[in-house]
N, C-alpha and C positions, 0 to 999 in steps of 0.2 A: 681550811679551804685555801687553795693556792690563789694568789693574786692574778687577776686577768691582765694579760699583756697583749696589747694590740699589735698586729703585724703591719708592715707597710701597705699591704693590700687592704686590710681593714681600715687603715687610716684614709684610704681613697674610696671607701664605701664599697669595697669588693669583698666577696665571700661572706657577706652578712646580709640578712634581710633588712630592707629599708621600707618602713611604712610611710609613704608619701604624705598621706593626710595627717598623720601624727607630726611629721616634720614641719609641714606648713602651718599646723596649729601653734607651733612655737614662735611663729613670726608675728610681730605686733603691727608693723607698718606696711602700708601699700607701696608697691613699686620698689621693693628692696629684695631682689633675688638672692637666694641663699643656696650654696652648693651642697648637694647631698651625696654625690658620687662623681668619680672620674673614670673615663674609659679612653685609653690612648691619650690623645690631646684634647678630648671633649669633656665638658662638664654637664652634669644633669643638675638643673637649678629649679627650685620651687619658688613661687612668688604669689602674693595676693595682689590683685589689682581692683581698682574701682575708679570710675570716671574716665577721663581722657588722658592719654599719654601725649608725647610730642611726635611730630613728623621726623623720621630719621631713616637712614639706610645703613647697611653694613657692607662696605665695598669689597671686603675680602672673604665673606662667608655667608652661607645659607643659615637660616635660623628656624628651628622647629618649635611649634607650640602644641602642647597636648592639654586639653581642658580636663581637669579633675572634677571640679564642681563649678556650677554657674554657666554663664554664657559669655563668650568672647567674640567681639567683632574686630576684624582686622580691616582697616580702611587702606585702600590703595588710591592713587590719584585718579584712576578711571573706574573703580568699582570697589565693593566691599564684600567680605564673606563673613558668615556667622557660624561659630562653632559651639556646639552643645557639649555637655559632659560626655566624655568617652570619644570625642572626635579630635582630630589633629590636622594641622596644615603646616606646610613648609614655605617660608618666604625666601625666594632666591636672593643670592648676593646682589647688592647694588640696587634692589628695588625699594623705593621709598614707601614707607608704611607707617601706620599709627594704630595702636591698639586702644580698645575701649570696652568698658563693662558698665552697664547701667546700674547694676548692683555688684557686690563683691563676687569676683571669680577667682578660682584657685587653679594655677597652671603649673605644668612641668615644662621647662624649656631645655632644649639641647643645643649647645653651641660650643665652639672651641674655647678653651681656657683663655682668660684675659680679654674677652670681647666685652666692651662697655655696653650697658643696657641702652644707652642713647646713640649707639653706633657712631657715625661720623659727625654727629651734632654735639657741640659743646653746650651743655644745659645744666641748670640747677637741679634737674631731675636725675643727673648721672649718679648712680649708686656705686659704692665701693665694690671692687672686684674681689673674687676669691674669698668671700666670707662664707664659712661653713656653718651648718647647723646640724 
């Protein structure tokens, strides 16, 4: 049998099936997004969350959240929204927000490569960028 050689596209999670729930099952810690694919300059990241995150904004980009399992609440300064599994929302650039899950939630996030999870806020919750799983 010939050795499997990955292509540059496959190295970016392209031209191959990606099981999001399997990938997220490989993550041990909360609040540690992991990249599963890239498209143009955007990354698809899976993450497990539980509890409260920090208030932050992304001044240069919108941020998309898709709930795979659980319930996600996104707090804004003037209101909150709640997303169930199978639902998504986009937080516009520059809008301060904070995510929360009463019990563990599993998410897919879509944002440009290199965007820190804490946005413009410097925090101990900042996760390393561009970590693939």
